[in-house]
C-alpha positions, 0 to 999 in steps of 0.5 A, a space after each residue: 609669742 610668734 607675733 611678738 618675736 615677728 615683730 622684734 625681729 623686724 625692728 631689729 633690722 629696721 635698727 641695724 640697717 639704719 646704723 650700717 646706712 649711717 656708718 656707710 652714708 658718712 663720706 657722703 657729699 650731699 652736693 657732690 650727689 647732686 652735682 653726680 645727679 645732673 651729670 648723668 648722662 641723659 642717652 643713660 637716663 633712657 635706657 633706664 627708662 627703657 629698662 625699667 618699662 621691660 621689667 614692668 611688661 614682665 610684671 603683667 606677664 606675672 599675673 597673667 599667667 597668675 590668673 590663668 593658674 587660679 581661676 577660669 574665670 576670662 579677664 580681658 589682657 587690658 584689665 591685667 595690664 593696668 591691674 599688674 602695672 599699677 598694684 606693681 608701681 605701687 607696691 614698689 613704692 609704698 612698701 608692704 606689697 601684700 596690702 597695698 599692692 593686693 588692695 588694688 588688686 582687688 580694686 580692679 580685678 574685683 569689678 572683672 569678676 574675680 573673688 577675694 579669695 581669687 585675688 589672693 591667690 594671683 597675689 601668691 602666685 605672682 609673689 612666687 614668681 619673683 622669689 623664684 626670678 631671684 633665686 635664679 639670678 643669684 644662683 646663676 651669678 653666685 655659680 658665675 661669679 661667686 666673688 661679686 657676693 662676697 662684699 655683702 655676704 662676708 663668704 668665701 668665692 667658693 662657699 657663695 659658689 656652692 650655695 649657688 649651686 645649691 639654689 639652683 639645684 633645689 629650683 629644678 627640684 621645684 620644677 620636677 615636682 611640679 612637672 606633673 600638674 595638680 600641685 597646690 600649697 594651703 588647704 580650703 579657701 587658702 588652697 594656692 594651685 601651682 603652674 604645672 611645670 611648663 607654665 612654672 618654666 616661663 613664669 621662671 623666665 618672666 621673673 628672670 627678664 624681671 629682676 635682670 632688667 630691674 637690675 640693668 636699669 640701675 646697672 647703667 646708670 652705674 659710674 663709668 669708674 665702676 667695674 662689676 659685670 652685669 651678672 654679678 650686679 644682678 646678683 648684688 641686686 637681688 640681694 638688695 631687694 630681698 633686704 629691701 623686703 625684709 626691712 618693710 620700709 616703704 620703697 625698701 627706702 635705705 636697706 636698698 641703698 646700706 646693701 648696695 653701699 656695702 656691695 660695692 665697697 671700692 665705689 665712691 658713695 656720693 657718686 653710687 647714691 647719685 645712681 640710686 637717686 635716679 633709678 629711684 626716678 625711672 624706676 620707681 617714681 614715675 611709674 608710681 605717679 603714672 600708675 596713679 593716674 590711670 588708677 584715677 582715669 579708671 576710677 572716673 570711667 566708672 560713674 558709680 564710684 565715690 571718684 567718679 562721683 565726687 568729680 562730676 559734684 566738683 565739675 558741676 561746682 567749677 564747670 560756670 567758672 571754666 569759660 572765664 578761667 579759659 578766656 583769661 588763659 587765653 587771652 594769655 596765651 595770646 598775650 605770650 605770643 605777643 610779647 614773644 614777637 616782641 623779643 629778641 631769639 636765643 641764639 643758642 637756639 637758632 644755631 640748632 634751628 638753623 640746620 633743621 628749618 629754613 630762614 623763611 619758614 622761621 621769618 614767617 613763622 614769626 609773623 603768622 605767630 603774632 598774628 595768631 596772638 591777636 586772635 586770641 585776643 579777639 577769641 577769648 571774648 567769645 570763650 567767655 560767651 561760651 561759644 562753640 565756635 570761639 571753642 573750635 578756631 582757639 583750639 585751631 590757633 592755640 594748636 598752631 601756635 604750638 608749632 610756630 613757637 618751635 619753629 620760629 625760634 625753639 620756644 619750647 616754654 611758650 610750647 608748654 604755656 600753650 599746650 597747657 592752655 589747649 589740654 584745658 580746652 580739651 577737657 571742658 569741651 561741654 562747657 562751651 556749647 553756645 551757637 551764636 557767631 564770633 561777631 554777633 554782638 559788636 566788641 564792648 569798648 573794655 574788650 577794644 581797650 584791653 587789646 588795644 592795650 596789650 598790642 600798644 604795651 608789646 611795640 613799647 617793649 620791643 622799641 625798649 629792647 632795641 632801642 640802640 638799633 639805628 632805624 633805617 626803611 632797610 630794617 623792613 627788608 633785611 631777612 637773616 637768623 640775626 635780624 630780630 630787629 627787622 622781624 619785630 618791625 614786620 610782627 608789630 605792623 601785623 598786629 596792628 593791622 589785624 587787630 584793628 581790621 577785627 575791632 572794625 569789623 566785630 564793631 561793625 557786624 552782627 551775624 546772628 544765626 539765622 534759619 528758615 523755619 519750615 511752616 507748621 501744619 495745623 494738625 501739628 498743633 492740634 492735640 495741643 490747642 484741643 486741651 488749651 486752657 486759654 483761647 489766644 493759644 490760637 496765636 501760634 497759627 500766626 506765621 511770625 512765630 516758631 515753636 517749641 513742641 514737647 516730644 509726646 505732642 500734646 504741648 507746645 511753646 510758641 516765640 518768636 526773636 528779636 536781638 539777644 531777646 527769645 520771646 514766648 507768646 503766653 504760658 505753655 499750651 496744653 496739658 499742665 503738667 508739660 509746662 516745666 519741661 518745656 519751660 527747661 528746654 526753652 531755657 537751655 536753647 536760649 542759653 545755647 545761643 546767649 539769648 535772653 529768655 522773656 514769657 510775655 503775657 503770663 499768667 498767675 498760675 504758673 509765676 513759681 515756675 517763671 521764678 524756679 528759672 530764675 527769672 524776674 517778674 514785672 506786672 504789664 496790666 490786668 486782663 478782663 474776662 467776663 463771667 458769661 453765667 452772670 451775663 443777661 440782658 434781661 432785668 434792670 442788668 442788662 438794660 445797657 445792653 438791651 439798649 445798645 441792642 435796640 439801637 442797633 435794629 433802629 440802625 438797621 444793623 445785623 450781627 451774623 456769624 460766618 462759618 470757617 469754611 465761608 469766609 474765602 468766599 468774604 475776604 475782599 469785602 472784609 479787606 476793605 474793613 481792614 483798610 478802611 481801618 487802618 487808614 483811618 488810624 494811620 497805623 500799620 498792622 501789629 503782629 505776635 500778641 494780636 492778629 493781623 491781616 492774613 487772609 490763610 490765618 482768617 481762613 481758619 475761624 468763624 467770622 461776626 461780622 456787622 452789616 447793614 444792608 447786605 454790607 460788612 460795617 464790622 467784623 472780628 474772628 473768634 477764637 474758641 477755647 475748650 467746651 466751658 472755658 472761654 471764648 474771645 475775638 483777636 482782628 477786630 476792624 470797622 469802617 469809619 463814622 460805625 459808632 455803636 457797632 462794637 457792644 453790637 459785636 461784643 454783646 451777641 457774642 457774648 450772647 452767643 457764647 453763653 448759649 454753647 456753654 462758654 463760661 468766660 469771655 476774654 476781652 483782652 488786656 488793659 496794659 498798664 492798669 492794676 499798678 501800686 502807686 504806692 512810695 513803697 511800690 516797685 520802680 517798674 510801677 513808677 515809671 508804668 504809671 507815669 508812661 500810663 498818665 502821661 500818654 493817653 493822647 497818643 494809646 488811651 490806656 484810661 479809656 481802653 479799661 474804662 471801655 472793658 469796665 462796663 462788661 463787669 469783668 473779672 481782672 486778672 494780672 499778666 505779667 512778663 518773666 525775664 532778666 531783671 537788671 540793666 537787660 530791662 529797658 532793651 528787652 522791652 523796647 525788644 518787645 515793642 519792635 517785635 510786637 510793632 511794624 508790618 506784618 511782613 517784617 513781622 514774619 521775616 523776624 519770626 523766619 529768622 533767629 
């Protein structure tokens, strides 16, 4: 029954306020209200904001003393300030402060360790402070200026004065009752402790400051013709606040205005509504917007909140598009600066600016601002490529552009646009992580055309604007506050020169980041090489590669950089479970440098890994592996190999293996064989996927040799894989006109490998073999098959496969995993040029990136 009565009373009060407001607002002229708002002095608005800030600082004191009253738990002052300001600002705007402000308090103070009953008691104590403050203000005002309330409560001045005195006596009695301490209201968990006398006196003082400052924020906005003292207005304001609270309307909307209009009947309603509207802005809406922003920031600071999780998901969704958007905005910023340089200044702003800044500063700022605009056009391309260097320069130049916009003509609109772009750049700093130089790649024609088009359009715009100005050579040297045409001519010349210089430099200059790589010691690679499933992992010991080690130290991948292609040789070396981590780390590194990831000669075992990395696959050929368990020189199956061995014996050829520790003593003789082999073919050393002559490299391996009369005719360094795995050779060289030596070398090595317990002997890859010839085969298969058919005399694709085929190997495909599309031709050129060339060039290329 009580609830129904309360609801009915609330509805009745609401309808009564609406009726009163309709009656009082009948004379309100909306246009006059708008004019009154526009005519309000800016100083008065500033003072209103200041008094509003004082009121909210006093409200922070409510919570600070309230927490000390209801709990012993320590709460940082920063948390108290956040919880108090946001709860009151939101409660004042949305209404129902027990619900809205209490919910905000619980969200913030709950994280600080307060329980829900603690927050409830704190809300009650803070509310008590507010009521005590309003009671104090009303009592003092009624006692000092009782006639001010007559228009509101329709009571005689003496009655109001008596009521004010009774109210102050009641406050003194309450203060005396709580002076002994230990007083409380309620029972059990709902028991609310009251502050003791001295603390209560401080809180009453905070209440008076709060209500007084809030009243002053409106009083200062009243029309100049309103003659009401501040104490009297403070009482009217407090009564209006009480009526607003009773109405339960959001922010007391309507009820507060009705009370003010009723209390000041002699003031034009339109003027009062104008003042109240501005007060709503300074005391309610601006703090509300700031409170919402602070709450959002606080939610984002805690990673476990729903908002933070949603923001992270949205960030991951938006982040890929951020560089393109910010590049476009930076381009727009450059366009704004160039356009501004082509237009005349606003003389109303120049009149004020000339008293603050000397003319030379303005002239230089105008010239530099246009130059900065050209730089921003160029930097937008670097932002599109996510370059850290472009981000740094863009932040510096946009910041400079903001200052220059103000100095050259107080163009605050430009400064705001550039400031917005600068804010977004600072917010999304993490999107720009690549380390390549701004001019690491030449400017594409589309960028050159875009930059030239923008500069040409701004120059055309300037000539169109200043078409009535008679051109003369003297214009170039005229310096005056009103010589906009002269400034335009000088700025246009500077933009053309700077734009042409930057474009020419970007077209001709390439500055890929270079860094010497310290040589890797064998001991660092040894743990991973000991677990390598493939013998060609020994290629890591060549000096033409860089190595990305796994943090565990037992796995790595080897790569080199050629142009934009970051080329990995083979699959990751080491335990299989390390491969995904190595691949993703490598992809991240390549992405930071805006490169193309390429995995060369990879096996079918890791193809899902490369596909997961978003790479395309093209087949390079097939690799031949001889099963040593089935290889024999006995019986019918080994007849050909027995013949090769017997023929070698008749030719007085002897096979031997030189241990690695004895190789240095034979290097001079081996070098003669190598040089003769290269001279016969008219070729030079290759690298990366195959060994080249290097004494330090060859000295690490056993060397298989074929001799005649003690003279070495042929040699090959031996790669041993894991025991029971595979064995192969790398660098194979022989003297001219030594037929049969390679057969003898391979047969003896296979016998040696079988004797040592190896399962496989790797004969290496036959390029462009095993490709599909079906009409529906991929385009790459058709192109590669055409090359294989018509390039036999240059490389011998078929002859190489036929030679390896006679050993009866098992063929296994080999692939290249890389980005597809238009990048593929350049990647193939990069891989080819990396493998070919002299050893010295390969070393230099591998040591740089």
